[in-house]
C-alpha positions in Angstrom: 11.6 6.7 -22.8 13.1 6.1 -19.4 15.1 2.9 -19.0 14.7 0.5 -16.1 17.7 1.7 -14.2 16.6 5.3 -14.2 13.1 4.2 -13.0 14.7 2.3 -10.2 16.9 5.2 -9.2 13.9 7.5 -9.1 11.8 5.0 -7.1 14.7 4.6 -4.6 15.2 8.4 -4.2 11.4 8.9 -3.7 11.2 6.2 -1.1 14.3 7.5 0.8 12.9 11.0 0.9 9.7 9.8 2.4 11.6 7.6 4.9 13.7 10.6 6.0 10.5 12.6 6.6 8.8 9.9 8.6 11.6 8.0 10.3 11.7 10.1 13.5 15.4 9.4 14.0 15.1 5.6 13.8 17.7 3.6 12.0 17.0 2.3 8.5 16.8 -1.4 7.6 18.0 -1.4 4.0 17.5 -4.4 1.7 19.5 -5.3 -1.4 18.3 -8.3 -3.5 20.4 -9.8 -6.3 19.7 -12.8 -8.5 21.6 -15.2 -6.2 21.6 -13.6 -2.8 19.9 -11.2 -0.4 21.6 -8.7 1.9 20.2 -6.5 4.7 21.7 -3.9 7.0 20.6 -1.6 9.8 22.1 1.9 9.1 22.2 4.9 11.4 22.0 7.7 8.8 22.8 10.5 11.3 26.1 8.9 12.3 26.7 7.4 8.8 27.5 3.9 10.0 26.2 0.4 9.8 24.9 -1.0 13.1 24.2 -4.6 12.0 24.3 -6.6 8.8 23.5 -10.0 7.5 23.4 -11.8 4.1 23.2 -15.2 2.5 26.9 -14.9 1.6 28.0 -15.7 5.2 29.6 -19.1 5.6 27.1 -20.4 8.1 24.2 -19.5 5.9 25.8 -20.9 2.7 26.2 -24.2 4.4 22.7 -24.4 5.8 20.8 -23.2 2.8 20.2 -24.8 -0.5 20.3 -21.4 -2.3 20.5 -17.8 -1.3 17.8 -16.7 -3.7 14.5 -18.0 -2.1 12.1 -17.0 0.6 13.5 -19.4 3.2 16.9 -17.7 2.8 15.4 -14.3 3.1 13.5 -15.2 6.3 16.7 -16.6 7.8 18.6 -13.4 7.0 15.8 -11.3 8.5 15.9 -13.3 11.8 19.7 -13.1 11.9 19.7 -9.4 11.3 17.1 -8.9 14.0 19.3 -10.8 16.5 22.4 -8.7 15.6 20.4 -5.4 15.7 19.0 -6.2 19.2 22.6 -7.0 20.3 23.6 -3.5 19.1 20.7 -2.0 21.0 18.3 -1.4 18.2 14.6 -2.5 18.5 12.8 -0.1 16.2 13.7 0.6 12.6 12.2 2.0 9.5 12.1 -0.5 6.5 13.8 0.6 3.3 12.8 -1.7 0.5 14.8 0.2 -2.0 13.5 0.0 -5.6 12.0 -3.5 -4.9 8.3 -4.2 -4.5 7.2 -5.4 -1.0 6.6 -8.9 -2.3 8.3 -12.3 -2.3 11.9 -12.3 -0.8 11.7 -8.7 0.4 8.5 -9.4 2.3 9.9 -12.7 3.6 13.0 -10.8 5.0 10.7 -8.2 6.6 8.6 -11.0 8.2 11.7 -12.7 9.5 13.0 -9.5 11.0 9.6 -9.0 12.8 9.8 -12.6 14.1 13.3 -11.9 15.4 12.0 -8.9 17.4 12.4 -5.8 15.3 9.4 -3.5 15.0 8.6 -1.3 12.0 
């Protein structure tokens, strides 16, 4: 029987393959969610570099948030990432949720990024 880690790796690989087919050259907004924090970055896969990044570990976010593991924190990170991506000249991205379901904190981050001006 496959363990949880193998299933996550397969789900991540399947999603990345579909994103590569359908992205049309747009940068990828990648999300990582841990038990205590949430991280997001806009990645240009062709050049292999990160264009913008935000997380709940940054000092300004740690001071203003009660915890880094709730929907409010995820929304704030999404808005901050959108501001930084727009400053880097990125307005359209493709959303890479990784092995996580589009629900809860991942959905809140996506909604915050949309409110901040990114389109996907």
